[in-house]
C-alpha positions as CSV (number, residue, x, y, z in Angstrom):
1,M,0.0,0.0,0.0
2,E,1.2,3.5,-0.9
3,K,2.1,5.4,2.3
4,L,1.0,8.9,2.9
5,I,3.6,11.6,2.0
6,I,3.8,14.1,4.9
7,T,3.3,17.7,3.9
8,P,2.2,20.9,5.7
9,K,-1.3,20.3,4.2
10,T,-1.5,16.7,5.6
11,K,-4.4,16.4,8.1
12,I,-3.4,15.1,11.5
13,F,-6.1,12.4,11.3
14,D,-4.7,11.0,8.0
15,L,-1.2,11.2,9.4
16,L,-2.1,9.2,12.5
17,E,-4.1,6.7,10.5
18,A,-1.1,6.1,8.2
19,Y,1.5,6.3,10.9
20,P,0.1,5.7,14.4
21,Q,3.6,5.7,15.9
22,L,3.9,9.5,15.1
23,E,1.5,10.5,17.9
24,D,4.4,10.5,20.4
25,V,6.6,12.5,18.0
26,L,3.8,15.1,17.6
27,I,3.4,15.3,21.4
28,R,7.2,15.6,21.9
29,A,7.4,18.3,19.3
30,A,4.5,20.3,20.7
31,P,3.2,19.5,24.2
32,P,-0.3,20.9,23.5
33,F,-0.7,17.8,21.3
34,K,-1.1,15.6,24.4
35,K,-4.8,16.5,23.9
36,L,-4.6,14.1,21.0
37,R,-4.9,11.3,23.5
38,N,-8.5,12.5,24.2
39,P,-10.5,10.2,21.9
40,V,-13.2,12.8,21.4
41,L,-10.8,15.5,20.3
42,R,-8.9,13.0,18.2
43,K,-12.1,12.2,16.2
44,T,-13.1,15.8,15.7
45,I,-10.2,18.3,15.5
46,T,-7.7,16.0,13.8
47,K,-10.0,15.6,10.7
48,I,-9.8,19.3,9.9
49,T,-6.4,20.4,11.3
50,T,-3.4,20.4,8.9
51,L,0.2,19.9,10.1
52,S,0.8,23.6,9.1
53,Q,-2.0,24.6,11.5
54,A,-0.8,22.1,14.1
55,A,2.7,23.7,14.0
56,T,1.0,27.1,14.8
57,I,-1.0,25.6,17.6
58,G,2.2,24.0,19.0
59,G,4.3,27.1,18.5
60,V,6.9,25.3,16.4
61,K,8.2,26.0,12.8
62,V,6.2,24.1,10.2
63,E,9.3,22.8,8.4
64,D,10.8,21.6,11.7
65,L,7.7,19.6,12.5
66,I,7.3,18.2,9.0
67,N,11.0,17.2,8.8
68,E,10.8,15.6,12.3
69,L,7.8,13.5,11.2
70,R,9.2,12.7,7.8
71,N,12.5,11.7,9.3
72,E,10.7,9.3,11.7
73,V,9.1,7.4,8.8
74,G,12.1,7.5,6.4
75,Q,10.9,10.2,4.0
76,T,13.3,12.8,2.6
77,Q,13.6,16.2,4.4
78,V,11.9,19.3,3.0
79,D,13.4,22.7,2.6
80,A,12.0,25.7,4.4
81,D,9.0,26.7,2.4
82,S,8.9,30.5,2.9
83,D,5.3,31.4,2.4
84,E,3.7,28.3,4.0
85,S,2.6,29.8,7.3
86,I,-0.1,32.3,7.7
87,Q,0.6,35.0,10.3
88,Y,-2.1,35.3,12.9
89,K,-2.8,38.8,14.2
90,T,-1.8,39.0,17.9
91,E,-1.6,42.7,18.4
92,Q,-4.8,44.5,19.4
93,P,-6.2,46.0,16.1
94,E,-7.6,49.5,15.7
95,W,-11.1,48.0,14.9
96,F,-11.4,46.2,18.2
97,N,-14.0,47.7,20.6
98,E,-15.3,45.5,23.4
99,D,-18.7,47.2,23.1
100,N,-19.1,45.8,19.6
101,I,-19.0,42.1,20.7
102,V,-22.4,40.8,19.8
103,E,-21.9,37.1,20.6
104,T,-19.5,34.9,22.5
105,I,-19.0,31.2,21.6
106,D,-17.0,29.0,24.0
107,I,-15.9,26.1,21.8
108,R,-14.3,24.3,24.8
109,E,-17.6,22.8,25.8
110,M,-18.4,21.7,22.3
111,L,-15.0,20.1,21.9
112,N,-15.3,18.3,25.2
113,A,-18.7,17.0,24.1
114,G,-17.1,15.7,20.9
115,E,-18.8,18.2,18.7
116,Q,-17.2,20.0,15.8
117,P,-17.6,23.8,16.4
118,V,-16.5,25.0,13.0
119,H,-20.0,25.2,11.4
120,E,-21.6,27.0,14.3
121,V,-18.8,29.5,14.5
122,L,-18.7,30.1,10.7
123,S,-22.5,30.6,10.7
124,A,-22.1,33.2,13.5
125,I,-19.3,35.0,11.6
126,K,-21.4,35.2,8.5
127,K,-24.2,36.9,10.4
128,L,-21.9,39.7,11.6
129,N,-22.9,43.2,10.5
130,E,-20.5,46.1,9.9
131,R,-18.3,46.7,13.0
132,E,-19.9,43.8,15.0
133,I,-17.5,41.4,16.6
134,L,-17.8,37.7,17.4
135,K,-15.7,36.4,20.3
136,V,-14.6,32.8,20.3
137,I,-13.0,31.1,23.4
138,A,-10.8,28.1,22.6
139,P,-8.4,25.8,24.5
140,F,-5.8,26.2,21.8
141,I,-5.2,28.4,18.7
142,P,-8.2,27.4,16.5
143,A,-6.0,27.5,13.3
144,P,-8.5,25.9,11.0
145,L,-11.2,28.4,12.0
146,I,-8.9,31.4,11.6
147,D,-7.7,30.1,8.2
148,K,-11.3,29.6,7.0
149,S,-12.3,33.1,8.2
150,L,-9.3,34.6,6.4
151,S,-10.3,32.9,3.2
152,M,-13.8,34.5,3.6
153,D,-12.1,38.0,4.0
154,Y,-12.8,38.4,7.7
155,K,-10.3,40.0,10.1
156,H,-9.3,38.5,13.4
157,W,-7.4,39.2,16.5
158,L,-5.9,36.3,18.5
159,N,-5.4,37.0,22.2
160,Q,-3.9,34.3,24.4
161,K,-5.4,34.7,27.9
162,A,-3.9,31.6,29.6
163,E,-1.9,28.5,28.6
164,E,-5.1,26.8,27.5
165,E,-7.4,29.8,26.8
166,F,-7.3,31.7,23.6
167,W,-9.8,34.4,22.7
168,V,-10.3,35.1,19.0
169,F,-12.3,38.1,17.8
170,F,-13.7,38.1,14.3
171,I,-15.0,41.1,12.3
172,K,-16.2,41.7,8.8
């Protein structure tokens, strides 16, 4: 059987299906990935999260993570791909005004219940009017969500409140 070639766009779910032994490598590379041991999160988050997004969540360089995983399974190393990572906005933007927050969604509860929050959050984002802000509370950087909002031309501000608490504000 043809084994999966590991790239920044590889989904974690597909990676762990093809190479279950890489779970420990992921957790070593980025301690936030110990959440992968939670079967609920494993069934939901890993299906939409790419290794590029995972590197962001873990605070590691994409190419370092890819090369570590590829090395482990005997694939050739990749060169640093300059434009592979999206920069998330972590400085408070001029458009932010707490009074304009019209809804807050805490996706931690959904994730713990095994639910996939992406559709609910995207639907709330699409309902935003001019200057209205949606606040999302997450236990890690919700990279797939931010990437999707960027592709829909929404702005965001990512604010880390605690080790496992991230607030993301979205605006049209």
